[in-house]
N, C-alpha and C positions, 0 to 999 in steps of 0.2 A: 648790511640788513636795512631793510625801512622802518620806521615806526612802529607802522601793522604787527611786524616781525614780533614785538616783544608784547602785543596785548592774547592773553588767556581768553578766550568766550566767556564771558557770565556763564551762558548757559551750560559748559561745563563745568563751570566753579557751581553750579546749582544742584546739579546731577549730582556732585558727590559729596554737597552736604544735604540733599535728601538720603543718600545712601548709607550716610555715617546716620541717620538720625535725628538730625535736627531740626528739628520745629520749633525753632524762636529765635527772635535777634533782636537784641538791646543795640541800640546807637547815638551814637551824633554823629547826623550823615555828614560826609564825608564827599567829595567833587571828587575824589580818583576814584571810587569806586561806584558810580553815580548807576551803571550800566546794572549791576549787582544789586543795588537798593532797587531798582525798577523793579526786576524780577521775584525781590523777597518780598518786598511790599504787595503786590499783586499774584503771591500765592496763596489759596486760599489754606493751605494746609498748614501758613508759616503764621505765628502767631509775631508782628513786627511793632516796636514798640521805638517811638523817637525819645531820647532823654535829651536832658537839656546839660547836660556835663557828660565828662566823660566819666568822673568816678558815681556818678548815677548811672547809668549805663554799666558797671562792674556791680556795683553789686545789685542793683536788680536781674541784673543776669543770675548772678548767686543764687537770689530767690527764688528764681525759676527753676534751679537747677535742683537745689532741694525740696521744690514743690513738686518735680517731675518731670518738665521740660527737659530737653535738648538744645540750649539757646549758646549764641554764637556771640562775639562781641564784637562791631565793627565803627572804628574811629580813623583819624590821620592821623600821623606821627606827631605833631604837634601836642594831640589830644592825649597821647601813651605817656609823653615824657610830662604830661598835668597830672596824671593818675597814679606813677609810681607809688605811691605808699597804699592805694587801693588795692591795684595788683598786689602789690607786696601780702597785703594781709586776705587777697580770696584768694591772688593762685599759687601762694608759695604756704605762707603759715593755716591759710582755711583750707588748705588740701583739694579747693574748686577744681579741678580739670574742664575749665575754659581756655577755650582758643578765640583769639584776639585778629579779627582781617587789618588788618593797618596799613594804610594808602600813604605815600610815598608822597606829600603831599609838597611841591617846592623842587624834586628832581628835574632837573636838566636833561635833556637830550642828549647831551655831550656825552654825561653819566652814563646813559643805555650799552647795559654788557658790559659795563666794567663795574669794582666793587665800588658795592656803593658808601663807602669810607673815603672813597677817591672825590666825592661831589664836595664842590665848592662852598653846600648851604649846609649847617648847622643841624639843624632838624634832618636833614638823608644823613651825614657822613655819622652821626654820634646814637642813632637808633638803635643797628644792629647791636654797637659795643656796651648801648644801656643793657638792653632785654641780657645776651649772655653775661651782664657782669650781675647780674641777677639769679643765675644761673639758669635761666629758663634757654627752651630751642627754639631758632628762629629760619624760618625759612623764606626765601626768599623770591617770590614767584615772579617772573620776569618774561621766560614765554612758554607756548603750548607746552613747551616740552617738561616744565615747571609741574605738570598740574599734578604729580602722584604727589608731591607733599606736601597736597589740600589733607590727603586721606592719611597720611605719615602724622604732620601735626595733630588729628583727632586720637591716631592709634597711642603717639608719644605722651599726647596730655592725656587716656583714660589709664595705658598703663602707669603712670608714674604718680596720679593725681596730683596732677602740677597745671599750670596756664602754661599755652604754648601762643606764641605768635610766629601768625601766617605776613608776610609784608607783603603788597603789591605794589611793586616794580614800575609799573606802568597802568594805566586805565584797564580794565579788563574792556574789553569789545564788545559792542554790542549785537543781540545776535539773537 
């Protein structure tokens, strides 16, 4: 498979977000999801807020949710590991059904199509086990065939009133 076979189109992810009623984004912008950031920040129906840290992105999204919006939180894997206590308090103890989009910063091309835990990079190979240790669902998005996992993450988060993580294993495609 060529690397382009691993890109989920940003427009397709955006369409699922609209279908699920997402109307707000809090983010610490990440390099991996750049194409999706570009689409969302230019959507006139989307409140897009760049935060200075992942903890702030999570707690701001919680406030948006309590205020009646349907936010997502976007960050990279390093940021996710940075904000575990906020994730626990908001997405588990607080019962806020946030969906986090997490980019796999540092993933090797040779690891595409392989288990994330086989990566040589600590931030890549530890993300899924840490999320699962918290008891949160983890959805790895790596190919266009994985797109249904985005809707599943929203359905699961809303049904369980807990956070869910959608992990972008490769850059979303520009389109």
